[in-house]
Structure formats: structure tokens, C-alpha cells
C-alpha positions as CSV (number, residue, x, y, z in Angstrom):
1,M,71.5,79.9,13.9
2,T,67.9,81.3,14.2
3,P,65.8,81.9,11.1
4,F,66.0,85.7,11.9
5,M,69.8,85.6,11.7
6,G,69.6,83.4,8.6
7,E,67.5,85.9,6.8
8,L,69.7,88.8,8.0
9,L,73.0,87.2,7.0
10,G,71.6,85.8,3.7
11,T,70.1,89.1,2.6
12,M,73.4,90.9,3.7
13,L,75.3,88.5,1.4
14,L,72.8,89.0,-1.4
15,I,73.3,92.8,-1.3
16,L,77.0,92.7,-0.6
17,F,77.6,90.7,-3.8
18,G,74.8,92.3,-5.8
19,D,75.4,96.0,-5.0
20,G,79.1,95.2,-5.1
21,V,78.9,94.3,-8.8
22,C,76.9,97.5,-9.4
23,A,79.6,99.5,-7.7
24,G,82.4,97.8,-9.6
25,V,80.7,98.5,-12.9
26,S,79.5,102.0,-12.2
27,L,82.1,103.8,-10.0
28,N,85.1,105.7,-11.4
29,K,88.6,104.1,-11.3
30,S,87.1,100.7,-10.6
31,K,88.9,98.0,-12.6
32,A,85.4,96.7,-13.6
33,Q,84.0,100.1,-14.7
34,N,81.8,100.0,-17.8
35,S,82.0,96.2,-18.0
36,G,78.2,96.2,-18.8
37,W,74.8,94.8,-18.0
38,I,75.7,91.2,-18.6
39,V,78.2,91.5,-15.7
40,I,75.6,93.0,-13.4
41,A,73.1,90.3,-14.3
42,M,75.7,87.5,-13.7
43,G,76.8,89.2,-10.4
44,W,73.3,89.3,-9.1
45,G,72.6,85.7,-10.1
46,L,75.7,84.4,-8.3
47,A,74.8,86.6,-5.4
48,L,71.5,84.9,-5.0
49,A,73.0,81.4,-5.4
50,I,75.6,82.1,-2.7
51,A,73.1,83.6,-0.3
52,I,70.8,80.5,-0.7
53,F,73.7,78.1,-0.2
54,A,74.8,80.0,3.0
55,V,71.5,80.2,4.9
56,G,69.0,77.9,3.2
57,R,69.2,75.3,5.8
58,F,68.5,77.8,8.6
59,S,65.6,79.9,7.3
60,G,64.7,78.5,3.8
61,A,66.5,81.6,2.3
62,H,63.5,83.8,1.5
63,L,65.7,86.9,1.4
64,N,62.8,88.9,0.2
65,P,59.7,90.3,2.0
66,A,57.6,89.8,-1.0
67,F,58.4,86.1,-1.1
68,T,57.8,85.7,2.7
69,I,54.4,87.5,2.4
70,G,53.4,85.6,-0.7
71,L,54.1,82.2,0.9
72,A,52.1,83.3,4.0
73,M,49.2,84.4,1.8
74,A,49.2,81.1,0.0
75,G,49.1,79.2,3.4
76,Q,52.7,77.9,2.9
77,F,54.3,79.9,5.7
78,P,53.1,80.8,9.2
79,W,52.0,84.5,9.6
80,E,53.5,84.7,13.1
81,K,57.0,84.2,11.6
82,V,56.6,86.9,8.9
83,P,57.6,90.0,11.1
84,S,60.9,88.4,12.2
85,Y,61.8,87.3,8.6
86,I,61.1,90.8,7.2
87,A,63.0,92.5,10.0
88,G,66.0,90.3,9.2
89,Q,65.8,91.0,5.5
90,F,65.7,94.8,5.9
91,I,68.5,94.9,8.4
92,G,70.6,92.6,6.3
93,A,70.0,94.6,3.2
94,F,71.1,97.8,5.0
95,L,74.2,96.2,6.4
96,G,75.2,94.7,3.1
97,A,75.0,98.1,1.4
98,C,77.2,99.6,4.2
99,L,79.8,96.9,3.5
100,V,79.7,97.8,-0.2
101,W,80.3,101.5,0.8
102,L,83.3,100.4,2.9
103,Q,84.7,98.2,0.1
104,Y,84.7,101.0,-2.4
105,L,85.5,103.8,0.1
106,P,87.9,105.9,-2.1
107,H,85.7,105.5,-5.2
108,W,82.8,107.6,-4.0
109,K,84.7,110.9,-4.0
110,A,86.3,109.9,-7.3
111,T,82.8,109.5,-8.9
112,E,81.0,112.8,-9.7
113,D,78.0,111.1,-11.3
114,T,75.3,111.2,-8.6
115,G,73.1,108.8,-10.6
116,A,75.9,106.2,-10.7
117,K,76.3,106.5,-7.0
118,L,72.5,106.0,-6.4
119,G,72.4,103.2,-8.9
120,T,75.0,101.3,-6.9
121,F,72.6,101.1,-4.0
122,A,69.0,101.2,-5.4
123,T,67.1,100.8,-8.6
124,G,65.7,103.4,-10.9
125,P,63.7,103.5,-14.2
126,A,65.2,103.8,-17.6
127,I,62.1,105.9,-18.6
128,R,60.3,107.4,-15.7
129,S,56.6,106.4,-16.1
130,P,55.2,105.4,-12.7
131,F,52.4,103.2,-14.1
132,A,54.7,101.4,-16.6
133,N,57.5,101.1,-14.0
134,L,55.0,99.6,-11.5
135,I,53.8,97.1,-14.0
136,S,57.4,96.2,-14.9
137,E,58.2,95.4,-11.3
138,M,55.0,93.5,-10.8
139,L,55.5,91.4,-13.9
140,A,59.1,90.6,-13.3
141,T,58.5,89.5,-9.7
142,F,55.4,87.5,-10.7
143,I,57.5,85.6,-13.2
144,L,60.5,85.2,-10.8
145,F,58.4,83.7,-8.0
146,V,56.4,81.3,-10.3
147,C,59.7,80.0,-11.7
148,I,61.4,79.7,-8.3
149,L,58.5,77.7,-7.0
150,A,58.5,75.5,-10.1
151,I,62.2,74.9,-9.8
152,G,61.7,73.9,-6.1
153,A,59.1,71.3,-7.2
154,N,61.7,69.4,-9.3
155,K,64.2,66.8,-8.0
156,F,67.6,68.2,-8.8
157,T,70.9,66.7,-7.7
158,E,71.3,67.6,-4.0
159,G,72.8,71.1,-3.7
160,L,72.1,72.2,-7.3
161,N,68.9,74.1,-6.7
162,P,70.6,77.4,-5.6
163,F,72.6,77.5,-8.8
164,V,69.5,77.0,-10.9
165,V,67.7,79.8,-9.1
166,G,70.7,82.0,-9.5
167,F,70.7,81.4,-13.3
168,L,67.0,82.1,-13.3
169,L,67.8,85.5,-11.8
170,V,70.4,86.1,-14.5
171,G,67.7,85.4,-17.1
172,V,65.2,87.6,-15.5
173,G,67.7,90.4,-15.3
174,L,68.7,90.1,-19.0
175,S,65.1,89.8,-20.2
176,F,63.2,92.1,-17.8
177,G,65.7,94.2,-16.0
178,G,66.3,96.9,-18.6
179,T,63.2,98.9,-17.7
180,T,63.5,99.5,-13.9
181,G,66.7,97.6,-12.9
182,Y,64.6,94.7,-11.6
183,A,64.4,95.3,-7.9
184,M,61.8,92.6,-7.3
185,N,62.5,92.8,-3.6
186,P,61.4,95.6,-1.2
187,A,64.4,94.9,1.1
188,R,66.9,94.9,-1.7
189,D,65.9,98.4,-2.8
190,L,64.7,100.2,0.3
191,G,67.5,99.0,2.7
192,P,70.3,100.2,0.4
193,R,68.4,103.3,-0.5
194,I,68.4,104.2,3.2
195,A,72.1,103.5,3.3
196,H,72.6,105.9,0.4
197,A,70.7,108.5,2.3
198,V,72.8,108.3,5.5
199,L,76.3,107.3,4.4
200,P,78.9,109.9,3.5
201,L,79.4,109.6,-0.3
202,G,80.8,113.0,-1.1
203,K,78.4,114.8,-3.5
204,K,75.6,112.2,-3.9
205,G,72.4,114.0,-4.8
206,S,68.9,112.8,-4.1
207,S,68.0,109.3,-2.9
208,D,64.9,109.6,-5.2
209,W,62.3,109.0,-2.6
210,G,59.6,109.9,-5.0
211,Y,60.3,106.7,-6.9
212,A,61.1,104.5,-3.9
213,W,57.5,103.2,-3.4
214,I,57.5,101.4,-6.8
215,P,60.2,98.8,-6.0
216,V,58.4,98.2,-2.7
217,V,54.7,98.0,-3.9
218,G,55.4,96.4,-7.3
219,P,57.3,93.3,-5.9
220,L,54.8,92.9,-3.0
221,V,51.8,92.8,-5.4
222,G,53.5,90.9,-8.2
223,G,55.1,88.4,-5.8
224,S,51.9,87.7,-3.9
225,L,50.0,87.2,-7.1
226,G,52.7,85.0,-8.5
227,T,52.8,82.8,-5.4
228,L,49.0,82.5,-5.3
229,F,48.9,81.7,-9.0
230,Y,51.5,79.0,-8.7
231,Y,49.7,77.2,-5.9
232,A,46.3,77.6,-7.5
233,V,47.5,76.3,-10.9
234,F,50.3,73.8,-10.0
235,G,49.2,72.8,-6.5
236,S,51.4,72.3,-3.4
């Protein structure tokens, strides 16, 4: 398997499980409806662990353009590989969202809340304040990447690292996710947002393109700063 396919399939799995838990919690007549934020946080954490297990040996399981660019800026990843990794991540995110749509096919028409439909695919702010929302995404991504790199520097029992990273994401979601839904990944938000815009969901309302730049720019800036900070302070 090529690294491009690894990133595509890994990001597809991430979104399939991650947006899948959002759909289960949010959509009408789902057996998991209203099961709460802790379920969403656990679902995303397990999604990340599964995706890393699946493709880590093929591509390193970046699964996030912000992580790929941050590593390249820190001199830890070759710039010539960045475009193919990012392409795989965005394509995989879009395909994962399409599979979630297919899995919950009869529930879209059963759900009248257009915000719940959009929230299945993409993130949004609890309180709309562009500056504060941008800071939230930057800070959460900064912390996530510093901690991921710190975890990678430790010698865990072989095969345990993905679980630890998954539980890190659970912690980040519980502690920092309440403000913006903790996108922390341009592909995770933009790919499914495009899917929301093009898929037939019944009455679905706006894809909220006015907000869409925040979960792209915030993670890119915060992730790059976090990666540079880690290698400057902790070393290679």
C-alpha cells in the first residue's frame, strides 16, 4: 500500500467512526440518540486509535494536514511528500462522510433539525465569536500535537501507542471540545462539510461556509506552532 492510500484509507476510517458516532447521537430515531458528549468523545478517540492501527505502518498515520505540514516545517518530514499526503487526507475524509450518510440513510429525512444534520458532518461553535473560536482551535490543536509527539517519544509496549493517542483525543475532547467541537484537523472538517453540501439529506439548511475557515486555519496555525514548539523544547 502506498502512503497516499494509507492516508486516504486511514482518514476515511477516522471520519467513518467519528462522524458515525456524531450521527448516532444526533439523528432522530437512532438508538444512540441523546447519549451525550462523553459518547462522542469516546467515539472519536477510538476512531483515531483504529485508524492509526490500520495504516500506521504504511504512511505513519498523519491523518491530518496540520500534522503533515507541522512535521515538514520542523524538518521531520519531506516537503515533496506533503501534497500527496494532504490529497489522501481530504479525499478520505470526504469518502468517510459519504459512508456515514449511507449508513444512516433513512435518518436524514426523519431529522428536521438542520443543525443536527450539519453537526454530524462538521464542527460549529457553541458561542459564535470568530476570534475566540479561532483561539480555541489553535490552542486545542497545539496541545494535541505536543502531546502526540511526547507520547511517540516514550517506549510503550509494542502496539499500545495508538490506544494512548486515542485516549489523548478523548481527553482533549472532554476538556477543550465544548467551545467549537474540536475539529483540530482541516480535512476532518472541510471534507465532510463538502459532503454535507452535495449529499441529499432532505431539508438540510446551510453548510455554514462563513465559519468553515476557522477549523482550517486554526488547526494549521496551532498545529504548526505545537510541532515547532515540541522539537524546539524537547528535541528530536
